[in-house]
Wavefront OBJ file of the C-alpha trace (Angstrom):
o trace
v -14.022 -8.216 24.887
v -11.848 -6.506 27.461
v -12.961 -3.148 26.097
v -16.628 -4.041 26.647
v -15.999 -5.236 30.205
v -13.969 -2.154 31.098
v -16.723 0.047 29.641
v -19.232 -1.559 31.983
v -16.913 -1.386 34.998
v -16.171 2.295 34.423
v -19.905 3.088 34.237
v -19.967 4.579 30.754
v -23.568 5.606 30.019
v -25.318 3.409 27.454
v -26.458 6.473 25.510
v -22.857 7.635 25.096
v -21.693 4.185 23.994
v -24.594 3.904 21.546
v -23.874 7.343 20.094
v -20.244 6.336 19.617
v -21.264 3.138 17.812
v -23.723 5.036 15.594
v -20.982 7.461 14.616
v -18.624 4.610 13.796
v -21.281 2.927 11.662
v -21.942 6.168 9.789
v -18.246 6.729 9.159
v -17.739 3.166 7.921
v -20.789 3.374 5.639
v -19.581 6.633 4.099
v -16.106 5.193 3.554
v -17.469 2.099 1.798
v -19.860 4.173 -0.345
v -17.052 6.555 -1.333
v -14.724 3.710 -2.249
v -17.457 2.052 -4.290
v -18.231 5.231 -6.235
v -14.556 6.003 -6.849
v -13.753 2.500 -8.092
v -16.730 2.588 -10.481
v -15.684 5.952 -11.932
v -12.096 4.798 -12.401
v -13.133 1.672 -14.274
v -15.372 3.646 -16.641
v -12.611 6.180 -17.307
v -10.114 3.415 -18.029
v -12.459 1.773 -20.547
v -13.088 5.039 -22.392
v -9.389 5.996 -22.410
v -8.355 2.673 -23.911
v -11.142 2.745 -26.471
v -12.690 -0.570 -25.537
v -9.460 -2.546 -25.381
v -9.959 -3.094 -21.665
v -13.352 -4.641 -22.353
v -11.864 -7.179 -24.744
v -9.175 -8.210 -22.299
v -11.725 -8.347 -19.495
v -13.937 -10.709 -21.482
v -10.927 -12.899 -22.252
v -10.043 -13.112 -18.573
v -13.717 -13.808 -17.782
v -13.659 -16.721 -20.193
v -10.568 -18.124 -18.484
v -12.160 -17.712 -15.061
v -15.388 -19.304 -16.294
v -13.605 -22.484 -17.226
v -11.958 -22.623 -13.802
v -15.024 -21.760 -11.684
v -18.364 -23.561 -12.103
v -21.308 -21.195 -11.901
v -19.168 -18.231 -12.902
v -19.941 -18.708 -16.600
v -23.611 -17.884 -16.162
v -22.931 -14.697 -14.215
v -20.207 -13.655 -16.671
v -22.603 -14.185 -19.568
v -25.279 -12.053 -17.870
v -22.733 -9.307 -17.225
v -21.618 -9.370 -20.868
v -25.220 -9.067 -22.061
v -25.816 -6.124 -19.726
v -22.741 -4.293 -21.087
v -23.797 -4.765 -24.703
l 1 2 3 4 5 6 7 8 9 10 11 12 13 14 15 16 17 18 19 20 21 22 23 24 25 26 27 28 29 30 31 32 33 34 35 36 37 38 39 40 41 42 43 44 45 46 47 48 49 50 51 52 53 54 55 56 57 58 59 60 61 62 63 64 65 66 67 68 69 70 71 72 73 74 75 76 77 78 79 80 81 82 83 84
């Protein structure tokens, strides 16, 4: 909040502040997209390297989580059907 007030008091042009915010949003979006794509590739590589063993242990942990979390069972079942 102090940063916003000092920006107004120091007469920073709105166009410059908006350009700065747009750049920050772009950088954050690219970072999230990169992390998402890297995590997806790593999970697929791990499953293929293990030969499906990771899938079996993942379904076992999903079953344990399903019993602990109501509503999770339905989404876990849909995810299992999509993988098959």
